[in-house]
N, C-alpha and C positions, 0 to 999 in steps of 0.2 A: 419712801422716799420721797424726795424732791425727785417734782415730771420735769418731763424732756421741755424746755421752756422755746416757745414760739419768741425767735428774737427775729426783729428787726437792723437791716444795715445801721451799727455802732452811727452816729451822727453828735454837733458838738452841741447842747444849749450856751448862746451866749445869755451871761445873767446881766439884768437889769435892776434896778433896786426903786424902787415903783413906792410911790402909798397912796392911796380914795380918802378923795376929801370929800365935807358933804356929803357922808353914806343912810342911807334912807333904809333902815328898814319894817315893816310894819309889823308886828306880831297878831300872832289868830289868836286868839282870847273867846270864838263858839268853838270847838272844836278842839284842836290838838295842838297848844300853842308846844308842843315838843315841837312841830315841824312844820315852825314858823319861822326858820330861821334863813338867814339870808339865802344860805348859796351863792351867797352875794351880793355886795355893798352898790356905791352908786361911785357917777363924778359927777363932780358942778359946770364940769365942760372942759371944751376938747377934743380929742381924735384922743386921748390920750393920758393914761390917771396921771393925778400933777405931782410929783414928787416931797416928800415930806422926810420925817423926822424919819428915822426906826424906831424912837423907842425902845424905852424897859425892854428887856430880855427878848430881843424884838435884834435882826439880823441880815441881806441878806448876803452869805459867805456865793463861795463858787473852793467844793469840796469834790471825792468823789467819791459814789455814794450807792448802792444795788444794797442785794440782801446779805447780812450783818452773819461774820459769819457767825456757828451754832443757834441755828436760827432752820424752828420747822415749820412744813407746811402743816397748817389747824384746820384751814379750810377756800380750799373750792369748785368755781362752776366754774371747767373750762369751753361749756356753748357746743359741743359737740354733738345733738343727735338735732334734730330738725323738728320742731316741736315751737307749741308757747310756754317759753320761762317758765322751768322748776320751783317750782309752789311750795316745794319743800325751802325752800330758800331766797322768794320771791316774794313780797307782796307787794303794792299798790297803794301807795298818797292819794286818793281821789277827796279830801278833807274837803277844801276850801275849795271844789268848785265852785255849790253853787252864790256861793258870798261871795267869791273874789279873794285871787293867792295875793301871795307877800307880795308885795315892789313892787303896781300893780306890774305885773304879767300878767302877759294875755288867753295862756295857754286852759283848757280843757284838758286835766289829765285820765284817762281815760283806765277802770283799768281789762288787764288780760284780749285787750284786741286787739286780735292780730295786727289789723292798720297802726298800729302806736309799740307793739312791743313786737318781734316776733325773733325765734333760735330759726337765721338758715347762714347755710355752707360751714361748721362750723366759728356765728359770729353772733353775736345777741341786737337785735335792729332795737336800737328808737328811733325812729321816728317823729318828728314833728309836720305836722299835714297843715295848709287854708280849709276850709274848711266850716260846715255850718252843720248840727245834729237835728234830729226829732228827735225831738223832748219829749215826744210819748216813748219810747222805748233805749234813753238817757234821761231816768229825769232827777237826776244828778246838775243837768248841763243849765248856768250862767248864765247864753248867754253869745259862748264864749266861738268867734270867725277862727278859733286855733288846736289839733287835739295835738296831742303829747302824755309822752307818762314819764310816772317819774317810778324805781326798783326804788324800796326801803326790800332794810336783812329789821329790816325793824318787827318782834317776838317770836324774829327764825335765829336772828346771830349778833352775838353783838361780840365787843373783843378789847379789854382793856391793855395792856402795849403789842407792840410788835410791827411786821413791817406792813406796808398794802402794796400790792399793784396790782396796777388796769394796765395792761396793754386796749389801747384805744382806739380811733380817726373819727375825728371831732368832723361838724357839719360847716359848712362857713356859709355868709351868707347876712349880708345886714337886720337885724332883728335877733341872730339867736344867742342865747345865750344855753350851749352846754358844762354838767357840773358834777363832775366827781368826788363826793364828800358826806362828813360824818357831823352827823349831831348823838347830843350823851340819854343812854337806854329806858327803855321804861324805867320807874316811877322817873319819871323826867320833869328840871324847873324847865320854872317861861326861861324861849326865852330873852339872852347870851345869855344865865347862868346858868346852865349844864354846858355852855363850851360849844363851839362848829371851827371844827374840822376840814379845809377848804381844800382836796388831795389838788382835784385841780377846777379851773374856770376859765374857759374864752367869752368873748364874745365876737359876735360876727363884723362891726366896724372896724373894728381894728386884730386882723389875720395875723399869726401864728405869732400874738402874747400869751401868756398862756400863764397865772398867777396862783401862786397856795399862798395862803390866806390863815389866823386864830382871832376868831370874837372872843371873845371871853365879859362879863360882865365889866371890867374899866377898860378892857379896849373891843368895841363893835361901830359893824356897821350904820347902827343906832346916832355911835353919837361922832360920826366921823372920822376914828381913831382907829378902829381895826389895825393889825397886824400881820407887813405885807407887805413881798417883791412880786415880783412875773423876769419868764426866763423868754427869752425870747427861742421860737423853733417856722421858718416861714413854710414846710408844707405838713402842717394838724393836720388840716384837712386834703388831703391828698396822700395819707401817708398813717401808718399806726406809730403809734408809741408810744413807752412806756412811765407812764407817771405816776411815779412815789411818793410812802409817807414812814418816813418810820419811827416813834413813836418811846419814848421810855421813861419815867421816874422823873427824868432831869430835861426834855428839850426833846421839844415833836418840830422834825427837820422834809421839806420839801423837797422832792428832785424827778428829777424828771430823768429815764435814758441812761444811768447809775452816775447818775451829774447835781448835786444837789446843791441850789438855790437858795433857799430861806431855811432859816431857822428862830428858835422864841422857843425858850429859856424860862426856867421855873426858876423864879426867884424867891422859890420862896417866904413867899407876902403873906399864899394866902387862899383861898379858891373863884376871891370877887378875879384875881388875875394868873392865876395855876390848876382853874375845874378839872382835872384832863388826870381825875388818879382812878375813872372810873369809867363803865360797858362804858362804846360810842357805838351806832349798826352804819349803816353801810347807806347814800343813796345814791341812786345814777335817773338822772333826767339830762333830758332843754325843756329851760323857759323862752318862750314866746317872747317877747322886747320887756316892759319890765323899767325900772327908772339911771339901769346898770345897760343893760341887753338892748331896753331901747330906744338907746339917747338918741341917738340921731335917725330914731322912724324902723319899721319891718319893711323889706320892697316882700312883699305882695308872689312877683317873678319868679322863687328862688325855692315856692317847697312845691314835693315836700325835703324834709332834707332828714338823712339822715346821723346819727353817731353809734359807731358800728363800736363794740366792746371781744374782743376775740381771749380773751380770761379774768376773770378777779380772779387773785389769790390775795391770804390772807397767811402772814410768819412768825411765827413766837416761840421764846427760848423758856 
């Protein structure tokens, strides 16, 4: 049975077509190349991403969204029990702590550490903090001055096609870079051959600008031509909103609060442009700094900052 949806008051996002130029995504070639995807790209300058042509297969759109007819709930976490995140649903990615994360990000991602990830009051709280750790207690600490968490369903759950909805309230402040995104499941090609779907990205120096993006072999942040669009919603840091993905064999559509603003279509050109016929897993994280999130530095006075997630739901037909 479809659960009762805990909805925020309806709002109307504003559509803005944008692209990100000059993107750089550093690949992890040591432990887990699968997890070196951008979770975003980088801009070359300015407080707003600069417009570029949408390119083949991609378009900024404005259409009604939400749960498609005929889809049924196949996986969810309602975060109804105060505890640590459910280990049967979520793992932690800590693979680059010792050597440093992609995109020159500044955080250490902890595993099962309540200060960085916990379930409280019906919400998953992912918290980024300004702190140093004790090497004796955290032997993989790479000297980072910020901690956070990166939760993944990798090896526990993955899906091919479907509708994903995550109701979340985002952190704000210069230097924050929260993301809700997906990467190809194991066994996995080195990024970006397996494809990346960014359901939501937000950088703190651009408050209210929400990005939806795909990365593929031919279109990605390393080349600076990833396929992307944005929507504007001023209160994303103070209120919950629903971030949505509709993924079919023919197109990927990203929306917010039942309004779709970005699509990427399968034009039949092959896996270099459409690698999205294989399972992908979910990732929830707050990065700190980096080539994009830290474009205007990091304001240390904002910490700690939280991303609160009311639920994560996956539907298929």
